[in-house]
C-alpha positions as CSV (number, residue, x, y, z in Angstrom):
1,M,-83.1,26.9,-4.0
2,S,-86.7,27.9,-5.0
3,I,-87.8,30.3,-7.1
4,Q,-91.7,31.5,-8.0
5,H,-92.3,33.4,-11.4
6,D,-95.1,35.8,-10.5
7,T,-97.1,37.0,-14.0
8,T,-99.1,39.5,-12.5
9,N,-96.5,41.2,-10.5
10,Q,-93.6,40.5,-13.2
11,E,-91.1,39.2,-11.3
12,F,-89.0,36.0,-10.2
13,T,-88.6,35.6,-5.9
14,T,-86.9,33.7,-3.6
15,T,-86.8,33.4,-0.1
16,R,-84.6,32.3,2.4
17,D,-84.5,31.9,5.8
18,G,-87.2,34.9,5.8
19,Y,-84.7,37.0,3.7
20,A,-86.1,38.1,0.4
21,A,-84.8,38.5,-3.7
22,E,-86.5,39.8,-6.1
23,L,-85.8,40.1,-10.2
24,A,-88.6,42.5,-11.7
25,Y,-88.9,42.7,-15.5
26,A,-91.7,44.7,-17.9
27,R,-93.0,43.1,-21.4
28,P,-92.6,46.4,-23.5
29,S,-94.3,43.9,-26.7
30,D,-95.7,40.7,-26.7
31,D,-92.2,39.4,-27.8
32,V,-89.9,41.1,-25.5
33,I,-88.8,40.8,-21.8
34,D,-87.1,43.9,-20.1
35,F,-85.4,42.5,-16.8
36,T,-86.0,46.0,-14.8
37,H,-84.7,45.7,-11.2
38,T,-82.5,43.1,-8.9
39,F,-82.9,43.5,-5.2
40,V,-81.1,40.6,-3.0
41,D,-81.6,41.1,0.8
42,E,-78.1,42.3,2.6
43,A,-78.2,38.6,4.2
44,L,-78.3,36.8,1.2
45,R,-76.0,38.6,-0.7
46,G,-72.5,36.6,-1.7
47,Q,-74.5,33.6,-2.1
48,G,-75.4,33.3,-5.7
49,V,-78.9,34.4,-5.2
50,A,-78.8,37.0,-7.8
51,D,-77.0,34.4,-10.4
52,E,-80.0,31.7,-9.8
53,L,-83.2,34.4,-10.3
54,A,-81.2,35.5,-13.6
55,R,-80.4,31.7,-14.7
56,T,-84.4,31.2,-13.8
57,A,-85.4,34.1,-16.0
58,L,-83.1,33.8,-18.9
59,A,-84.4,30.4,-18.8
60,Y,-88.5,31.6,-19.0
61,A,-87.6,33.7,-21.7
62,R,-86.2,31.2,-23.5
63,D,-88.6,28.8,-23.6
64,E,-91.3,31.7,-23.9
65,K,-88.4,32.3,-27.5
66,L,-88.7,36.2,-25.6
67,K,-86.3,38.4,-26.8
68,V,-84.4,39.6,-24.0
69,K,-83.4,43.7,-23.2
70,T,-81.6,44.1,-19.9
71,T,-82.3,48.0,-18.3
72,C,-81.0,46.3,-14.9
73,T,-77.2,46.8,-14.6
74,F,-77.4,43.8,-12.5
75,M,-78.8,41.7,-15.8
76,A,-76.9,43.8,-18.1
77,G,-73.6,42.4,-16.7
78,F,-75.1,38.7,-15.8
79,V,-75.3,38.7,-20.1
80,K,-72.2,40.0,-20.6
81,R,-70.3,37.5,-18.3
82,H,-72.1,34.5,-19.8
83,H,-72.6,36.3,-23.7
84,A,-72.1,33.3,-25.2
85,E,-74.9,31.5,-23.8
86,Y,-77.4,33.8,-23.6
87,A,-76.1,36.2,-27.1
88,D,-79.5,34.4,-28.7
89,I,-82.1,36.0,-27.2
90,L,-81.0,39.2,-26.6
91,A,-82.9,41.7,-28.3
């Protein structure tokens, strides 16, 4: 799956078969990224699209040495389910 990172609009996005998904974020400080909203078109739901967006975004946070906040309920649940993998980057 091809995921784009748009730093201007602060979002990770993907499109498949004309349907879109996005994971938006904010940067409340230089060293923190707050994942604020996830949206997946109904036609793409249940296919792991949101999980892929989450993994890509969290890999970006790790690469950039950012601490992660999860205002978005999906992202909060995702990092909780994968706590051992992401505990080191949580704010």
